[in-house]
C-alpha positions as CSV (number, residue, x, y, z in Angstrom):
1,X,0.1,0.2,-0.1
2,X,2.1,2.5,-1.3
3,X,-0.2,5.1,-2.9
4,X,-3.6,5.8,-2.4
5,X,-5.8,4.8,-5.4
6,X,-9.3,6.1,-4.4
7,X,-11.1,8.9,-3.8
8,X,-14.0,8.1,-1.8
9,X,-17.5,10.4,-2.7
10,X,-18.6,11.5,1.1
11,X,-21.9,13.0,2.2
12,X,-21.9,15.0,5.4
13,X,-25.3,15.3,6.8
14,X,-25.0,18.9,9.0
15,X,-23.2,22.2,8.7
16,X,-23.0,23.1,12.0
17,X,-19.3,22.5,14.4
18,X,-19.0,18.8,13.7
19,X,-20.0,18.9,9.5
20,X,-17.4,22.4,9.6
21,X,-14.6,19.9,11.2
22,X,-14.8,17.1,9.2
23,X,-14.6,19.0,5.9
24,X,-11.7,21.0,6.8
25,X,-10.1,17.2,8.2
26,X,-11.5,15.5,4.9
27,X,-9.8,17.8,2.7
28,X,-6.6,17.9,4.6
29,X,-6.5,13.8,4.7
30,X,-6.2,14.5,0.6
31,X,-10.2,13.8,0.4
32,X,-12.1,15.9,-1.5
33,X,-15.2,15.0,-3.5
34,X,-17.4,15.9,-0.6
35,X,-21.0,17.0,-0.5
36,X,-22.4,18.9,2.8
37,X,-26.1,18.7,3.1
38,X,-27.3,21.5,5.3
39,X,-31.6,21.9,6.1
40,X,-31.3,25.2,7.0
41,X,-29.7,28.4,4.9
42,X,-26.3,28.7,7.1
43,X,-23.9,27.2,8.9
44,X,-23.9,27.0,12.9
45,X,-26.0,24.0,13.9
46,X,-27.7,24.8,17.8
47,X,-25.7,28.2,17.9
48,X,-27.5,29.2,14.9
49,X,-31.2,27.6,16.2
50,X,-30.7,29.0,19.5
51,X,-31.4,32.7,19.7
52,X,-32.7,32.9,23.1
53,X,-31.5,36.0,25.4
54,X,-28.4,34.8,27.4
55,X,-27.8,32.5,25.3
56,X,-24.3,31.3,26.2
57,X,-21.9,28.2,26.3
58,X,-20.9,26.4,29.8
59,X,-17.6,25.3,28.5
60,X,-14.9,27.8,29.3
61,X,-14.4,29.6,25.5
62,X,-11.1,28.9,24.7
63,X,-11.6,25.2,25.2
64,X,-14.8,25.6,22.9
65,X,-13.0,26.2,19.7
66,X,-11.1,23.6,17.2
67,X,-7.6,22.6,18.5
68,X,-6.2,23.8,15.1
69,X,-7.9,27.5,15.0
70,X,-7.9,29.2,18.3
71,X,-10.1,32.9,18.7
72,X,-8.0,35.3,21.0
73,X,-10.8,37.3,20.5
74,X,-13.5,36.1,23.1
75,X,-15.1,38.3,24.8
76,X,-16.1,36.3,28.1
77,X,-14.5,33.2,29.9
78,X,-17.6,31.6,28.7
79,X,-18.7,32.7,25.3
80,X,-21.9,33.8,24.2
81,X,-24.5,32.7,21.7
82,X,-23.8,35.1,18.8
83,X,-20.2,34.8,18.9
84,X,-19.6,31.4,19.0
85,X,-22.2,31.6,15.8
86,X,-20.0,34.1,14.4
87,X,-16.9,32.0,15.3
88,X,-17.9,29.1,13.2
89,X,-19.2,31.0,10.6
90,X,-15.5,32.5,10.4
91,X,-13.8,29.3,10.3
92,X,-16.0,28.2,7.4
93,X,-15.3,31.2,5.2
94,X,-11.3,31.0,6.4
95,X,-11.5,27.1,5.0
96,X,-13.9,27.5,2.2
97,X,-16.2,24.9,3.7
98,X,-19.3,26.9,1.8
99,X,-18.4,26.0,-1.4
100,X,-19.4,22.4,-0.7
101,X,-22.6,23.3,1.4
102,X,-25.7,22.4,-0.4
103,X,-27.8,25.1,1.9
104,X,-31.9,24.5,1.9
105,X,-31.7,21.0,1.4
106,X,-33.2,18.6,4.4
107,X,-32.3,15.1,3.9
108,X,-35.2,13.1,4.1
109,X,-34.1,9.7,2.8
110,X,-30.8,7.5,3.0
111,X,-30.6,4.1,1.6
112,X,-27.6,1.4,1.6
113,X,-27.0,-1.0,-1.5
114,X,-24.3,-3.2,-2.0
115,X,-21.0,-0.4,-1.2
116,X,-23.1,3.0,-1.8
117,X,-25.7,4.9,-0.4
118,X,-28.4,6.8,-2.1
119,X,-29.1,10.1,-0.4
120,X,-32.8,11.9,-1.2
121,X,-33.2,15.8,0.0
122,X,-35.9,18.1,0.0
123,X,-36.1,21.8,-0.3
124,X,-36.3,23.5,3.0
125,X,-38.9,26.3,1.5
126,X,-39.8,27.7,4.6
127,X,-43.6,26.5,3.5
128,X,-45.9,26.5,6.9
129,X,-47.0,23.6,6.0
130,X,-43.8,22.0,6.8
131,X,-42.7,24.0,9.7
132,X,-42.5,22.6,13.4
133,X,-45.7,23.7,14.9
134,X,-45.6,24.9,18.6
135,X,-48.8,23.6,19.8
136,X,-48.4,19.9,18.6
137,X,-44.8,19.4,18.1
138,X,-45.5,17.8,15.3
139,X,-44.0,18.1,11.6
140,X,-46.4,18.4,8.8
141,X,-44.9,17.0,5.2
142,X,-48.1,15.6,3.9
143,X,-48.0,18.5,1.6
144,X,-44.5,18.6,0.5
145,X,-43.2,19.7,-2.7
146,X,-41.5,16.7,-4.0
147,X,-40.6,18.4,-7.4
148,X,-37.5,19.6,-5.7
149,X,-36.2,16.4,-4.7
150,X,-32.4,15.7,-5.2
151,X,-30.1,12.4,-4.9
152,X,-26.8,12.0,-4.2
153,X,-24.6,9.0,-4.3
154,X,-21.6,8.3,-1.8
155,X,-19.3,5.8,-0.3
156,X,-19.5,7.2,3.5
157,X,-22.2,9.3,5.1
158,X,-21.2,11.4,8.3
159,X,-24.0,11.6,9.6
160,X,-22.9,15.2,11.5
161,X,-26.9,16.1,12.9
162,X,-26.1,17.1,16.2
163,X,-27.5,15.8,19.8
164,X,-29.9,18.5,20.4
165,X,-32.1,19.8,17.8
166,X,-35.3,18.8,17.6
167,X,-37.3,20.7,20.1
168,X,-39.4,18.8,22.6
169,X,-42.7,20.4,23.5
170,X,-44.7,19.0,27.1
171,X,-47.5,16.8,26.5
172,X,-49.8,19.5,28.8
173,X,-53.7,19.2,28.6
174,X,-55.2,22.1,26.7
175,X,-51.9,23.8,25.5
176,X,-53.6,24.6,22.3
177,X,-55.9,26.6,23.7
178,X,-53.5,29.2,24.6
179,X,-54.4,32.3,23.0
180,X,-51.0,34.5,23.8
181,X,-47.8,34.1,22.4
182,X,-46.6,30.7,22.9
183,X,-42.7,29.4,21.9
184,X,-40.1,26.8,22.4
185,X,-36.8,28.4,23.5
186,X,-35.0,27.1,20.7
187,X,-37.7,28.7,18.2
188,X,-37.6,31.9,20.1
189,X,-39.8,34.7,19.0
190,X,-38.2,38.1,18.7
191,X,-40.8,39.8,17.7
192,X,-43.0,39.5,20.6
193,X,-42.3,42.4,23.0
194,X,-41.6,41.3,26.5
195,X,-41.2,44.8,28.4
196,X,-42.2,45.8,32.4
197,X,-46.0,45.2,31.5
198,X,-45.8,41.7,30.5
199,X,-47.1,38.4,32.1
200,X,-44.6,35.8,30.9
201,X,-44.7,31.9,32.1
202,X,-41.7,29.9,31.8
203,X,-42.0,25.8,31.7
204,X,-38.7,23.8,32.7
205,X,-35.6,24.9,35.0
206,X,-32.9,23.5,32.9
207,X,-29.4,24.7,31.5
208,X,-31.3,26.8,28.8
209,X,-33.7,28.6,31.4
210,X,-31.1,29.6,33.5
211,X,-29.8,31.3,31.1
212,X,-32.6,33.5,30.0
213,X,-34.7,33.7,32.7
214,X,-32.2,36.1,34.6
215,X,-32.8,38.3,30.9
216,X,-36.7,38.3,31.1
217,X,-36.5,39.3,34.7
218,X,-34.5,42.5,33.5
219,X,-37.1,43.6,31.6
220,X,-39.4,44.2,34.4
221,X,-42.2,41.8,33.6
222,X,-43.8,39.9,35.9
223,X,-42.3,36.4,35.4
224,X,-43.6,33.2,36.6
225,X,-41.3,30.4,36.6
226,X,-43.3,26.5,36.9
227,X,-40.6,24.3,38.4
228,X,-41.1,20.8,37.9
229,X,-37.2,19.8,39.3
230,X,-35.3,22.2,41.0
231,X,-31.4,21.8,39.0
232,X,-27.6,22.2,41.0
233,X,-26.4,25.1,39.8
234,X,-22.6,26.2,40.9
235,X,-21.1,29.7,40.6
236,X,-18.0,30.1,38.1
237,X,-17.2,33.5,37.7
238,X,-17.8,34.4,34.2
239,X,-15.0,37.5,33.6
240,X,-14.7,39.2,30.5
241,X,-11.3,39.4,28.2
242,X,-9.9,43.4,28.4
243,X,-8.9,44.8,25.2
244,X,-5.2,44.3,26.7
245,X,-5.8,40.8,27.2
246,X,-7.0,39.9,23.6
247,X,-4.1,41.7,22.2
248,X,-1.6,39.9,24.3
249,X,-3.3,36.8,23.5
250,X,-3.3,37.9,19.5
251,X,0.7,38.5,19.6
252,X,1.3,35.9,22.3
253,X,-0.5,32.6,21.2
254,X,0.9,30.7,24.0
255,X,-1.4,32.7,26.4
256,X,-4.2,31.1,24.8
257,X,-3.0,27.8,24.7
258,X,-2.6,28.4,28.7
259,X,-6.2,29.4,29.0
260,X,-7.6,26.4,26.4
261,X,-5.5,23.9,29.2
262,X,-6.9,25.5,32.2
263,X,-10.7,24.9,30.8
264,X,-9.6,21.6,29.6
265,X,-8.2,20.9,33.2
266,X,-10.9,22.2,35.2
267,X,-13.5,19.8,33.2
268,X,-11.4,17.0,32.8
269,X,-9.9,16.5,36.0
270,X,-12.8,17.9,38.2
271,X,-16.4,17.9,36.2
272,X,-15.8,14.9,34.5
273,X,-14.7,12.9,37.0
274,X,-16.8,14.1,39.8
275,X,-19.7,12.5,38.0
276,X,-18.2,9.5,36.8
277,X,-18.0,8.3,40.6
278,X,-14.0,9.7,41.3
279,X,-14.6,10.2,45.5
280,X,-12.8,13.4,45.5
281,X,-13.6,15.2,42.7
282,X,-17.5,13.8,43.5
283,X,-17.1,15.6,47.0
284,X,-15.7,18.3,46.0
285,X,-18.5,19.4,43.3
286,X,-21.0,18.4,45.9
287,X,-19.5,21.0,48.3
288,X,-19.4,24.0,45.5
289,X,-23.1,23.5,44.4
290,X,-24.9,23.3,47.9
291,X,-22.5,26.3,49.0
292,X,-24.3,27.9,46.1
293,X,-27.0,27.3,46.8
294,X,-26.5,28.1,50.6
295,X,-24.6,31.3,50.0
296,X,-27.0,32.5,46.9
297,X,-30.4,32.5,48.1
298,X,-31.6,34.6,51.1
299,X,-35.0,33.1,52.1
300,X,-34.9,29.7,53.2
301,X,-38.6,29.0,52.0
302,X,-37.1,29.4,48.9
303,X,-34.2,28.0,48.9
304,X,-35.3,24.7,49.9
305,X,-37.7,25.2,47.0
306,X,-34.6,25.4,45.1
307,X,-32.9,22.3,46.8
308,X,-32.9,19.3,44.4
309,X,-33.7,16.0,46.1
310,X,-31.0,14.0,43.8
311,X,-27.0,13.7,44.2
312,X,-25.1,16.7,42.6
313,X,-24.1,15.7,38.6
314,X,-27.2,13.3,38.6
315,X,-28.7,15.8,36.1
316,X,-26.3,18.2,33.9
317,X,-24.7,20.4,36.4
318,X,-25.6,24.0,35.5
319,X,-22.8,26.6,35.5
320,X,-24.5,30.3,36.2
321,X,-24.3,33.1,37.9
322,X,-27.8,34.8,37.4
323,X,-30.5,32.9,38.0
324,X,-30.2,32.6,41.7
325,X,-29.8,36.5,41.6
326,X,-32.8,36.8,39.0
327,X,-35.1,34.5,41.0
328,X,-35.3,36.6,44.4
329,X,-36.2,39.6,42.3
330,X,-39.5,41.0,43.0
331,X,-41.0,40.3,39.6
332,X,-40.0,37.0,39.8
333,X,-42.1,34.0,40.9
334,X,-41.0,30.6,41.6
335,X,-43.9,28.2,41.5
336,X,-43.3,24.7,42.8
337,X,-46.9,23.3,42.4
338,X,-47.9,21.1,39.4
339,X,-49.5,22.1,36.4
340,X,-53.1,21.0,35.9
341,X,-53.5,22.0,32.6
342,X,-52.8,25.1,30.0
343,X,-56.1,27.3,29.2
344,X,-56.7,30.1,26.9
345,X,-55.0,33.0,28.9
346,X,-52.5,30.8,31.4
347,X,-51.8,28.0,33.3
348,X,-54.0,26.5,36.1
349,X,-52.1,24.7,38.8
350,X,-53.5,21.9,40.8
351,X,-53.2,23.9,43.9
352,X,-56.7,25.9,41.7
353,X,-54.5,29.1,41.4
354,X,-54.5,30.2,37.9
355,X,-51.7,32.5,36.4
356,X,-52.7,35.0,33.9
357,X,-50.2,35.4,31.1
358,X,-49.5,37.0,28.3
359,X,-46.6,35.2,26.8
360,X,-45.4,31.5,27.6
361,X,-42.2,30.1,26.8
362,X,-41.6,26.4,26.6
363,X,-38.1,25.6,27.8
364,X,-38.8,21.9,27.5
365,X,-35.6,20.8,25.5
366,X,-34.9,18.3,22.8
367,X,-35.4,15.0,21.7
368,X,-32.2,13.5,22.6
369,X,-32.7,10.1,21.2
370,X,-33.7,11.0,17.4
371,X,-30.4,11.5,16.0
372,X,-30.4,11.3,12.7
373,X,-34.0,10.9,12.8
374,X,-36.6,12.0,11.7
375,X,-34.7,10.7,8.3
376,X,-35.6,7.9,6.5
377,X,-32.0,5.4,6.8
378,X,-32.5,2.3,5.7
379,X,-29.6,-0.3,5.5
380,X,-28.6,-3.3,4.8
381,X,-31.3,-5.7,3.6
382,X,-33.7,-2.6,3.9
383,X,-33.5,-2.4,8.1
384,X,-35.2,1.2,8.9
385,X,-33.3,2.8,11.7
386,X,-36.5,2.4,13.9
387,X,-36.5,-1.4,13.7
388,X,-32.9,-1.3,14.3
389,X,-33.4,0.7,17.2
390,X,-36.8,-0.6,18.6
391,X,-36.0,-2.1,21.7
392,X,-32.8,-0.2,22.2
393,X,-30.0,2.4,20.9
394,X,-27.0,1.2,20.4
395,X,-23.8,1.7,18.6
396,X,-19.9,0.4,18.1
397,X,-17.9,3.0,19.7
398,X,-21.0,5.6,19.6
399,X,-20.3,5.7,16.1
400,X,-21.1,2.6,13.9
401,X,-23.8,0.4,13.5
402,X,-24.6,-2.7,13.0
403,X,-26.6,-3.4,9.1
404,X,-25.2,0.1,8.3
405,X,-22.0,0.1,6.2
406,X,-19.8,2.6,6.0
407,X,-21.7,4.8,7.8
408,X,-20.6,7.4,10.7
409,X,-23.0,8.6,13.6
410,X,-21.1,11.8,15.0
411,X,-21.7,12.6,18.7
412,X,-23.7,9.1,18.8
413,X,-24.8,7.2,22.1
414,X,-22.6,6.7,25.2
415,X,-20.2,9.8,23.7
416,X,-18.8,11.6,26.8
417,X,-21.0,14.7,26.7
418,X,-21.5,14.9,30.7
419,X,-19.7,18.2,31.4
420,X,-17.0,18.7,28.7
421,X,-16.7,20.3,25.1
422,X,-18.3,18.4,22.1
423,X,-15.6,20.0,19.9
424,X,-13.0,18.0,21.6
425,X,-15.3,14.9,21.1
426,X,-15.4,15.5,17.4
427,X,-12.1,15.7,16.8
428,X,-11.1,12.3,18.2
429,X,-13.7,10.6,16.3
430,X,-13.0,12.9,12.8
431,X,-9.7,11.2,13.5
432,X,-11.2,7.9,13.5
433,X,-13.2,8.3,10.6
434,X,-10.6,9.4,8.4
435,X,-8.6,6.0,9.3
436,X,-11.6,3.9,8.3
437,X,-11.7,5.5,5.4
438,X,-8.0,5.5,4.6
439,X,-8.4,2.1,4.7
440,X,-11.0,2.0,1.9
441,X,-8.4,4.1,0.2
442,X,-6.1,1.5,0.1
443,X,-8.6,-1.0,-0.8
444,X,-8.0,-3.0,2.5
445,X,-12.0,-3.4,1.9
446,X,-15.1,-2.0,0.3
447,X,-17.8,-1.9,3.1
448,X,-17.4,-2.2,6.9
449,X,-19.3,-2.4,9.8
450,X,-19.2,-3.1,13.2
451,X,-19.7,-6.9,14.2
452,X,-23.2,-7.7,16.4
453,X,-21.0,-8.8,19.5
454,X,-19.0,-6.0,19.6
455,X,-21.6,-3.4,19.5
456,X,-23.2,-5.7,22.6
457,X,-19.5,-6.0,24.7
458,X,-19.2,-2.6,23.9
459,X,-22.4,-1.7,25.5
460,X,-21.9,-4.2,28.5
461,X,-18.5,-2.8,29.2
462,X,-20.1,0.9,29.2
463,X,-23.6,-0.5,31.8
464,X,-20.9,-1.9,33.6
465,X,-19.1,1.3,34.1
466,X,-22.5,3.0,34.9
467,X,-23.1,1.9,38.3
468,X,-20.6,4.2,40.4
469,X,-21.9,7.4,38.7
470,X,-24.2,10.4,39.1
471,X,-26.3,9.9,36.7
472,X,-27.8,6.9,38.5
473,X,-28.7,9.3,41.1
474,X,-32.2,9.0,41.2
475,X,-33.5,11.8,39.1
476,X,-34.9,11.6,35.8
477,X,-33.1,13.4,32.9
478,X,-32.5,13.4,29.2
479,X,-29.3,11.8,29.5
480,X,-31.9,8.1,30.3
481,X,-33.2,6.1,27.2
482,X,-36.5,4.2,28.1
483,X,-34.8,1.5,30.0
484,X,-33.1,4.3,32.3
485,X,-29.8,3.8,30.9
486,X,-27.9,6.9,30.5
487,X,-26.6,7.0,27.1
488,X,-23.2,8.5,28.6
489,X,-19.6,7.5,28.8
490,X,-18.7,6.4,32.4
491,X,-15.4,6.4,32.1
492,X,-12.5,9.2,32.1
493,X,-12.1,11.5,29.3
494,X,-8.4,10.3,28.7
495,X,-9.4,6.8,28.7
496,X,-12.0,7.8,25.9
497,X,-9.7,9.1,24.2
498,X,-7.2,6.5,24.2
499,X,-9.5,3.9,23.5
500,X,-10.3,5.6,20.2
501,X,-7.1,6.7,18.8
502,X,-7.0,3.3,16.6
503,X,-9.9,1.4,15.2
504,X,-10.0,-2.3,16.6
505,X,-10.4,-4.4,12.9
506,X,-11.1,-7.6,14.9
507,X,-14.2,-5.9,15.8
508,X,-15.4,-5.3,12.3
509,X,-16.6,-7.2,9.3
510,X,-15.4,-6.0,6.1
511,X,-16.1,-7.3,2.5
512,X,-14.5,-6.6,-0.7
513,X,-16.5,-6.6,-3.7
């Protein structure tokens, strides 16, 4: 194998953080026949979608960059949503990623047959009939125009659709009856004027809610927060980088590298080890979260309402300095009584109280287990992904699926997404993808897929490690699958990196035609 003989056709689904990264790295590896299919009109993924007030990343900004493209111009220790989006746009422009992107093309079908994938797309033409309905959470494609459908053939598919991109809507009686303005946080309606005369209700208290609720409170609006489950919150100072510091980091890249390494150290050796059961780190994180609650909330009754009844880390620990301050403002109201139903003019809680509202914000998260769906993914022997995953969502090394040859699922189940940078994860997975494709280029095989035994063994290995983690600490979270098993990585970050360095070909079935 002295020279590369084949240049594969690679289709990447999604032009978010991972899709941009994959395009750059494939080109650097000498793979040039690339098509990126993006359902929207611009790059950016989750940072394009989430434009709610206060949107920010809870990973230190200098760690939330590609390793090969540092950014000395971050404004804050935790970067804000708009500048993160701008960062990805600038990287895409610098590396000319856009020339390979087919914008406004939504993948509807992908089917495999003997070494080739056939991908079908539909134009995302913003037709109201094809948009998500806030009141029901459904997507109606009955009247979709198929005249603009396109098809692509590929040797490999890289599914870079992300983790959290399908808004989840609450199943609450009467939700369709509300006559005021209502929207999900991922579909923030900026045309709605929220001011001191507004009565705003918020359903949900997760990471997103902790960021935008204080911003709503600042408007002077009367904000009622309907809390089902309180969250553990930890304060880390979100300091700003001065213009002098930015100039120094631009002139001396080593300073930027130092900031990045500090962020990596904090995440790897505190947060990740704490939630995966390491004794010292677990108790440090436990102390810091409980101390944050104790010293931030003055009123004892409110403090107890905000105190979770599950162990720290069972849900994602929220890094935030503004929520506790905001919820104590006179125009904020924390409602802990369960919701009976939504009415035309507000919310009726089970204590019989009716809360009059003008605006209702749904901060109810995402369907985290959709992955590439609702696209129709059909593998060997016409096996649909819904059938393949009907009993359990499984993948080998979080990426490879049995009966779906030459297919890579980025950031799939059991990726170490608990309080770590997804960019770092995607970089590790991208190197794995390129090593597998290079084997194909050298004619080692025409198709590959993981052995079923390898998938079963990997999932048993993961499940064994989950027993000592915080994620099985007695709470309900989006981390848990229908069987109550977290879809996370239960070991250390370095262990995951080490195990992903080289494909273990003894776990892979290969075929040559």
